[in-house]
C-alpha positions as CSV (number, residue, x, y, z in Angstrom):
1,M,-7.1,-5.2,25.3
2,L,-8.1,-7.5,21.9
3,S,-5.6,-8.0,19.4
4,A,-5.5,-10.0,16.1
5,I,-2.4,-11.5,17.0
6,F,-0.3,-13.2,13.5
7,E,0.5,-16.9,15.6
8,D,2.3,-18.7,12.2
9,V,1.3,-19.9,8.4
10,G,-1.9,-18.6,7.7
11,K,-2.9,-18.6,11.2
12,L,-4.4,-15.2,12.8
13,T,-5.9,-15.2,16.1
14,L,-7.7,-13.1,18.1
15,K,-7.0,-12.8,21.3
16,E,-6.6,-10.7,25.1
17,V,-3.0,-8.8,25.4
18,D,-1.4,-6.4,27.7
19,I,-1.9,-2.4,27.0
20,P,1.4,-1.7,24.8
21,E,3.2,0.8,27.7
22,L,6.1,3.6,27.3
23,S,9.2,2.1,27.4
24,N,11.8,4.9,26.1
25,A,11.5,8.4,26.2
26,D,11.2,8.8,22.0
27,E,8.4,6.5,22.3
28,V,4.0,7.5,21.9
29,K,1.6,5.9,22.8
30,I,-1.4,5.7,20.3
31,K,-5.3,4.9,20.6
32,V,-6.1,3.5,17.5
33,E,-8.7,4.3,16.2
34,V,-9.0,3.4,12.9
35,A,-7.0,0.2,10.7
36,S,-7.3,-1.2,7.1
37,I,-6.0,-4.5,5.7
38,C,-3.6,-4.5,3.2
39,G,-2.7,-6.8,0.4
40,S,0.5,-7.3,2.2
41,D,-1.6,-8.7,5.3
42,I,-3.4,-11.0,2.6
43,H,0.0,-12.3,1.4
44,I,1.8,-12.8,5.5
45,L,-1.4,-15.5,6.0
46,S,-1.3,-17.1,2.9
47,D,0.1,-20.3,2.5
48,P,2.5,-20.6,1.6
49,P,3.1,-16.6,2.9
50,T,3.8,-14.5,-0.1
51,H,5.4,-12.0,2.4
52,P,7.7,-12.2,5.6
53,A,6.4,-11.6,8.9
54,T,7.3,-12.3,13.0
55,P,5.0,-15.0,14.7
56,G,4.0,-13.6,17.4
57,I,3.5,-9.9,16.8
58,I,-0.2,-8.2,16.5
59,Q,-0.8,-7.0,12.6
60,G,-1.2,-4.2,11.0
61,H,0.7,-1.5,9.4
62,E,-1.9,0.2,8.2
63,Y,-3.6,2.5,11.0
64,I,-4.8,6.0,12.5
65,G,-4.8,7.0,16.6
66,E,-4.6,9.5,18.7
67,V,-2.0,10.3,21.1
68,I,-2.4,10.2,24.2
69,E,0.8,9.7,26.3
70,I,4.5,10.8,25.3
71,G,7.7,10.3,25.7
72,N,11.1,12.5,28.4
73,N,12.2,13.6,24.4
74,V,9.1,13.9,22.1
75,Q,9.2,17.4,20.5
76,N,6.7,16.3,17.6
77,V,3.8,15.9,18.7
78,E,1.4,16.4,21.7
79,V,-1.3,14.9,23.7
80,G,-5.0,14.9,21.9
81,D,-3.0,15.6,18.4
82,R,-4.1,12.9,15.4
83,V,-1.7,10.8,13.8
84,I,-0.4,8.5,10.9
85,I,1.9,5.6,11.4
86,D,4.5,5.5,9.4
87,P,4.7,1.6,10.1
88,T,8.8,1.3,8.5
89,T,12.0,2.5,11.0
90,V,15.1,2.3,9.3
91,C,18.6,2.1,11.4
92,G,20.2,5.7,10.0
93,H,23.2,4.5,9.6
94,C,24.1,1.6,7.2
95,Y,25.3,2.8,3.2
96,Y,21.5,3.5,2.4
97,C,19.9,5.5,5.5
98,Q,23.0,7.8,5.2
99,T,22.9,8.6,1.1
100,G,19.2,9.8,1.5
101,I,17.7,5.6,-0.3
102,Q,16.8,4.8,3.9
103,N,13.4,3.1,2.1
104,V,16.3,-0.1,1.7
105,C,17.2,0.2,4.7
106,E,19.4,-2.4,5.1
107,N,18.4,-3.0,8.7
108,F,14.7,-1.9,8.1
109,S,12.1,-3.8,9.6
110,T,8.0,-3.1,9.6
111,I,5.3,-1.8,12.3
112,G,2.7,-4.1,11.9
113,I,4.0,-7.1,10.2
114,F,7.7,-7.3,11.8
115,K,6.7,-5.9,15.5
116,D,3.1,-5.6,16.7
117,G,1.6,-2.6,15.1
118,G,-2.1,-1.6,14.7
119,W,-4.5,-4.2,15.3
120,A,-5.5,-3.9,17.9
121,S,-7.0,-0.7,20.7
122,Y,-3.8,0.7,21.6
123,S,0.2,1.0,20.0
124,V,3.4,2.4,20.7
125,V,5.7,3.3,18.2
126,P,8.6,5.3,18.3
127,S,7.9,9.1,17.3
128,K,9.4,10.2,14.1
129,N,7.5,7.9,13.1
130,V,4.3,9.4,13.8
131,Y,2.2,12.4,11.8
132,K,0.5,14.5,13.1
133,I,-2.7,15.5,10.2
134,S,-5.6,17.7,11.3
135,K,-8.8,16.0,12.5
136,K,-10.5,17.5,9.7
137,V,-9.4,14.8,7.7
138,P,-11.7,12.2,7.8
139,V,-10.2,9.1,9.5
140,E,-11.2,6.5,7.5
141,I,-8.4,9.2,4.5
142,A,-6.3,9.8,6.8
143,V,-5.4,5.8,7.3
144,L,-5.0,5.2,3.8
145,A,-1.5,7.6,4.4
146,E,0.7,4.0,4.2
147,P,-0.3,2.8,1.5
148,L,-0.5,6.2,-1.2
149,S,2.6,7.2,0.3
150,C,4.2,4.2,-1.9
151,V,2.5,5.1,-4.7
152,I,3.9,8.2,-5.0
153,N,6.6,6.9,-4.5
154,G,6.9,5.1,-7.0
155,S,4.8,7.8,-8.9
156,E,7.9,10.0,-8.6
157,K,9.9,7.6,-10.8
158,I,7.9,6.5,-13.6
159,Q,7.2,10.7,-14.5
160,T,3.6,10.1,-15.9
161,Q,3.5,12.6,-18.8
162,P,0.5,15.0,-19.6
163,G,-1.1,13.0,-22.1
164,D,0.4,9.4,-21.9
165,N,-0.9,6.4,-21.4
166,V,-0.8,3.9,-19.1
167,V,-1.8,0.1,-17.7
168,I,-2.0,-1.1,-14.2
169,L,-2.0,-4.3,-14.0
170,G,-4.4,-5.0,-10.5
171,A,-7.2,-3.9,-9.1
172,G,-6.6,-4.0,-5.4
173,P,-6.5,-1.2,-3.3
174,M,-2.5,-0.8,-5.0
175,G,-3.9,-0.1,-8.3
176,Q,-7.1,1.8,-7.8
177,L,-4.8,4.5,-5.7
178,F,-2.1,4.0,-8.6
179,T,-4.8,4.4,-11.0
180,Q,-6.2,7.8,-8.9
181,V,-3.1,9.1,-8.6
182,Q,-2.2,9.1,-12.8
183,K,-4.9,10.8,-13.4
184,V,-3.9,13.5,-11.2
185,A,-1.0,13.5,-12.8
186,G,-2.2,14.1,-16.6
187,A,-2.4,10.2,-18.3
188,G,-4.4,9.7,-21.5
189,Q,-6.0,6.2,-21.2
190,I,-6.0,4.8,-18.2
191,I,-6.2,1.2,-19.4
192,T,-6.7,-1.6,-15.9
193,V,-6.4,-5.3,-16.6
194,D,-7.6,-7.4,-13.0
195,L,-9.5,-11.1,-13.2
196,S,-11.9,-10.1,-10.5
197,D,-14.9,-7.7,-11.9
198,Y,-16.2,-6.7,-8.6
199,R,-12.8,-4.3,-9.0
200,L,-12.1,-3.5,-12.0
201,E,-15.6,-2.1,-11.6
202,H,-14.3,0.0,-9.5
203,A,-11.7,0.9,-10.9
204,K,-13.5,3.1,-13.8
205,K,-14.5,5.3,-10.5
206,S,-10.6,5.9,-9.5
207,G,-9.9,6.8,-13.5
208,S,-9.4,4.4,-15.7
209,T,-11.3,4.2,-19.1
210,H,-10.9,0.7,-20.2
211,I,-11.2,-2.2,-18.0
212,I,-10.0,-5.6,-19.0
213,N,-10.9,-9.0,-17.7
214,P,-8.1,-11.8,-19.6
215,T,-10.1,-14.4,-18.6
216,K,-12.6,-12.7,-20.7
217,E,-10.9,-10.7,-23.5
218,N,-6.9,-10.3,-25.2
219,V,-5.0,-8.3,-22.9
220,E,-2.5,-7.5,-25.6
221,Q,-4.8,-7.2,-28.8
222,L,-7.0,-4.8,-26.2
223,V,-4.3,-2.6,-25.0
224,Q,-1.8,-2.9,-29.1
225,D,-5.9,-1.5,-30.5
226,I,-6.1,1.4,-27.6
227,T,-2.8,2.7,-27.4
228,K,-1.9,1.9,-31.4
229,V,2.1,1.0,-30.2
230,G,2.0,-0.4,-26.9
231,A,1.5,1.8,-23.6
232,D,3.7,4.4,-22.4
233,I,3.8,3.0,-18.7
234,V,2.8,-0.1,-17.4
235,I,2.7,-0.8,-13.7
236,D,2.7,-4.6,-12.5
237,C,0.9,-3.8,-8.7
238,V,0.3,-7.7,-8.9
239,G,3.8,-9.1,-8.2
240,V,4.4,-11.9,-10.5
241,L,3.4,-10.1,-14.4
242,F,6.9,-9.2,-15.4
243,D,7.0,-10.8,-17.9
244,Q,3.9,-9.2,-19.2
245,T,4.4,-5.8,-18.4
246,I,7.5,-6.2,-21.5
247,E,4.7,-7.4,-23.8
248,L,2.9,-4.2,-23.1
249,V,5.5,-1.1,-23.1
250,R,5.8,0.5,-25.9
251,K,9.8,0.5,-27.4
252,G,11.3,3.8,-25.1
253,G,8.2,3.1,-22.5
254,K,8.7,2.5,-18.6
255,V,8.2,0.0,-16.9
256,L,7.2,0.0,-12.6
257,L,7.7,-3.2,-10.4
258,V,5.4,-2.9,-7.4
259,G,4.0,-5.7,-6.8
260,M,5.9,-7.7,-4.0
261,N,5.6,-11.9,-4.2
262,E,8.6,-13.4,-2.9
263,N,7.1,-17.0,-4.7
264,A,7.3,-15.5,-8.2
265,N,10.3,-16.8,-10.2
266,R,9.0,-15.8,-14.0
267,P,10.8,-16.6,-17.0
268,I,12.2,-13.0,-18.6
269,K,12.6,-12.8,-22.3
270,Q,15.8,-9.7,-22.0
271,C,16.5,-9.5,-25.3
272,E,12.9,-7.5,-25.2
273,I,13.5,-5.2,-22.6
274,T,17.4,-4.5,-24.7
275,K,15.5,-3.9,-27.9
276,K,12.7,-2.1,-26.8
277,E,14.6,-0.3,-24.9
278,I,12.3,-0.8,-21.9
279,T,13.2,1.3,-19.0
280,V,12.2,-1.2,-15.6
281,M,11.9,0.1,-12.2
282,G,11.1,-1.3,-9.2
283,T,9.5,1.2,-6.2
284,I,9.5,0.1,-2.4
285,I,7.4,2.0,0.3
286,Q,8.1,5.1,0.6
287,K,10.5,7.6,1.5
288,N,10.3,10.8,3.0
289,H,7.0,10.8,0.8
290,F,4.7,11.8,4.6
291,P,4.7,15.1,4.6
292,K,4.3,15.1,0.5
293,V,1.1,13.0,0.9
294,I,-0.8,14.9,4.2
295,K,-1.0,17.8,2.0
296,I,-3.0,15.3,-0.6
297,L,-5.2,14.3,1.8
298,E,-5.4,17.6,4.1
299,A,-5.8,19.1,0.0
300,N,-9.0,15.8,-0.6
301,I,-7.6,16.4,-4.1
302,L,-7.9,12.3,-4.3
303,N,-11.8,10.3,-4.7
304,L,-10.7,8.5,-1.9
305,E,-14.3,8.0,-0.6
306,S,-14.6,5.5,-3.7
307,L,-12.0,3.1,-2.0
308,I,-14.1,2.5,1.1
309,T,-16.4,-0.3,0.2
310,H,-16.2,-2.3,4.0
311,R,-16.4,-1.4,7.2
312,T,-15.9,-3.9,10.4
313,S,-15.0,-4.8,13.7
314,L,-12.3,-6.7,14.8
315,R,-13.7,-9.1,16.4
316,D,-15.1,-10.0,12.8
317,I,-11.9,-8.9,11.4
318,H,-11.5,-13.0,10.0
319,E,-14.1,-13.0,7.8
320,A,-12.9,-9.6,6.5
321,I,-10.2,-11.3,5.1
322,K,-11.9,-13.7,3.4
323,T,-13.4,-11.1,1.7
324,M,-10.8,-9.2,0.8
325,R,-9.7,-12.6,-0.4
326,K,-12.3,-12.9,-2.7
327,G,-12.0,-9.6,-4.8
328,E,-14.7,-8.7,-3.2
329,A,-13.6,-5.8,-1.2
330,I,-11.1,-2.5,-1.9
331,K,-10.0,-1.0,1.2
332,I,-11.7,-2.6,4.0
333,M,-12.0,-0.3,7.9
334,V,-11.4,-2.2,11.1
335,Y,-12.7,0.0,14.4
336,P,-10.6,-2.1,17.2
337,E,-14.1,-1.4,19.8
338,K,-16.7,-1.2,17.2
């Protein structure tokens, strides 16, 4: 089967590899229907990389498919079920797993980043990492379950109240999802900041009331003009803008750090956090949110169709990645056998 292999720094190679087979009784074999490209995938393929990954693995951690074979011990799904994949594997026995915060497991790994993933026609994963979803949900919507689960996790931390003014730094896929979730949570003004006018226009469709391109306008001044006192909540989806979040948030406000860039090392005025009594929170992946996300997808309460900007075959994934790097796409659907 054709697969997209993360070979080395900045190198993704299309190769024919053997179709994977079940090796444990608790595994399921999935025929991949569609996959997506995440911002983390772009970071992995950067040179130098800004997100770690294991060379030699099949990349792709956002994908959905049909169960075509199950191990003898599998009980949660059956052959023929459509399933979404939670790519995070945890040990279950470290301090963090045992205290209910397995998203920071000391021994966690990620399918599609550290283990073989979904940029291929078939995938074998542990049954505990798959969740059945109704076939009434279009595959291109269902494949967004994984990034949406991360957004729901972060959104529950900040507990947006009706009328809250929210600034979202970054209008990529995660920024768009945060915009939509903040909107349904009752946010008042939603101000999205990005360098790409293309992505900013899509932010309007997601629910942004104001958009700002920092190369053309003064972000701090505009946020002050709109909110009068600063934002109630600032969400950094980029991963390098912590210093700016402190400038934009009001006294007593909240900052949520979402984006990840291992090379970022921005200076922070810690005294400002203290003087303004700012609450700063980090958030990573999801924590038992897939059942809730499935309910959200099946209820069709978000405008996720607007996020799908491109469709491509696995053979053309390099061009798709170039488009993502240019900021000229939101979510690209990748079909392994198109």
